[in-house]
C-alpha positions as CSV (number, residue, x, y, z in Angstrom):
1,M,-10.8,15.0,-180.7
2,T,-14.1,13.2,-181.4
3,R,-17.7,14.3,-181.6
4,G,-19.7,11.2,-180.8
5,I,-20.6,8.2,-182.9
6,H,-21.2,8.8,-186.6
7,H,-22.6,5.4,-187.1
8,L,-22.4,1.8,-185.8
9,G,-22.3,-1.2,-188.0
10,L,-24.0,-4.5,-187.0
11,T,-23.8,-7.8,-188.9
12,V,-27.1,-9.6,-188.9
13,E,-28.4,-12.9,-190.3
14,S,-31.6,-11.4,-191.8
15,L,-31.4,-7.9,-193.2
16,Q,-35.2,-7.8,-193.5
17,E,-35.7,-8.8,-189.9
18,A,-33.2,-6.2,-188.7
19,K,-34.8,-3.5,-190.8
20,D,-38.3,-4.4,-189.5
21,F,-37.0,-4.2,-185.9
22,F,-35.6,-0.7,-186.3
23,V,-38.1,0.7,-188.8
24,T,-41.4,-1.0,-188.1
25,L,-41.1,-1.7,-184.4
26,L,-39.1,1.3,-183.2
27,G,-40.2,3.8,-185.8
28,W,-36.8,4.6,-187.2
29,K,-36.3,5.8,-190.8
30,L,-34.7,3.7,-193.6
31,V,-32.0,6.1,-194.9
32,K,-30.7,3.9,-197.8
33,E,-30.0,0.4,-198.9
34,D,-27.5,-1.3,-201.2
35,A,-28.6,-4.8,-202.4
36,S,-25.3,-5.4,-204.2
37,Y,-23.5,-5.4,-200.9
38,P,-26.4,-6.3,-198.8
39,N,-26.8,-3.5,-196.2
40,A,-29.3,-1.0,-194.9
41,F,-28.8,2.3,-193.1
42,V,-31.4,3.2,-190.4
43,S,-31.6,6.2,-188.2
44,D,-33.7,7.6,-185.3
45,G,-32.5,11.1,-186.2
46,N,-29.6,11.0,-183.8
47,I,-27.7,7.8,-184.5
48,L,-27.1,6.0,-187.8
49,I,-26.8,2.2,-187.7
50,T,-25.6,0.2,-190.7
51,L,-27.0,-3.3,-190.9
52,W,-24.9,-5.7,-192.9
53,K,-26.1,-9.1,-194.0
54,I,-23.8,-11.9,-193.0
55,Q,-22.0,-13.4,-195.9
56,T,-21.9,-17.0,-194.8
57,S,-24.4,-19.8,-194.4
58,Q,-22.8,-20.9,-191.1
59,P,-22.9,-17.9,-188.8
60,V,-21.1,-17.9,-185.5
61,A,-23.1,-16.4,-182.6
62,F,-21.5,-13.8,-180.4
63,D,-21.2,-14.7,-176.8
64,R,-20.7,-11.5,-174.7
65,K,-18.8,-13.5,-172.0
66,T,-16.2,-15.1,-174.3
67,N,-15.9,-12.9,-177.4
68,I,-14.2,-9.6,-178.0
69,G,-16.6,-7.2,-179.6
70,L,-20.0,-5.5,-179.1
71,H,-21.3,-6.4,-175.6
72,H,-24.6,-4.6,-176.2
73,L,-26.0,-1.5,-177.9
74,A,-27.6,1.0,-175.6
75,L,-30.3,3.3,-177.0
76,R,-31.4,6.3,-174.9
77,V,-35.1,7.1,-174.6
78,A,-36.6,10.5,-173.6
79,D,-38.2,9.5,-170.3
80,E,-39.6,6.7,-168.2
81,N,-43.0,6.8,-170.1
82,E,-41.2,6.2,-173.4
83,L,-39.1,3.4,-171.8
84,N,-42.3,1.7,-170.6
85,E,-44.0,2.2,-174.0
86,T,-41.0,0.7,-175.8
87,Y,-41.0,-2.2,-173.3
88,Q,-44.7,-2.9,-174.0
89,K,-44.1,-2.8,-177.8
90,I,-41.2,-5.3,-177.5
91,T,-43.0,-7.7,-175.2
92,K,-45.7,-8.0,-177.9
93,S,-43.1,-8.8,-180.5
94,K,-41.1,-12.0,-181.1
95,Y,-38.1,-10.7,-179.3
96,K,-37.0,-12.0,-175.9
97,V,-36.7,-9.5,-173.1
98,E,-33.7,-10.3,-170.8
99,F,-35.1,-8.2,-168.0
100,A,-38.0,-5.8,-167.5
101,P,-37.5,-2.0,-166.8
102,E,-35.6,-1.7,-163.5
103,F,-33.5,0.9,-161.8
104,L,-29.9,1.2,-163.0
105,K,-27.6,0.9,-160.0
106,G,-30.3,2.0,-157.5
107,G,-31.8,4.7,-159.7
108,P,-33.2,7.1,-160.6
109,S,-32.4,6.0,-164.2
110,K,-34.1,2.9,-165.5
111,H,-33.3,0.4,-168.3
112,F,-34.2,-2.9,-169.8
113,M,-32.5,-5.3,-172.1
114,V,-33.8,-7.3,-175.1
115,Y,-32.3,-9.8,-177.5
116,G,-33.0,-8.1,-180.9
117,P,-32.3,-9.3,-184.4
118,S,-29.6,-12.0,-184.6
119,Q,-29.7,-12.1,-180.8
120,I,-27.9,-8.8,-180.5
121,R,-28.4,-7.4,-177.0
122,I,-30.0,-4.0,-177.1
123,E,-30.5,-1.9,-174.0
124,F,-33.1,0.8,-173.7
125,I,-32.3,3.4,-171.1
126,N,-33.7,6.7,-169.7
127,I,-31.1,8.8,-168.0
128,V,-32.4,11.0,-165.1
């Protein structure tokens, strides 16, 4: 009945920071923007993410252990080399890595987790 994800929408505090994370740091493409309803669409060629600027001056942070909603976003990479390259890029940025690349449930797949824009948890994973 379904054919995968068309797009995923994320609400962020800073639209510019979120665009920079995906476009500058990860090399995604900016597909379109709409300043009148502050949003930006970014894509890696496989997934489309809509970034929405929060509409309040008093945001409420998401807590994955107490809120219903997005626990994390998992982005697949091609292989272990790309996983390690992505990890190195992120460790040189301002974003906090939750844990370094490690085996997922004993392997052979590996993953790592980072707190991205607006502290959204983003997992990078290579599936073997």
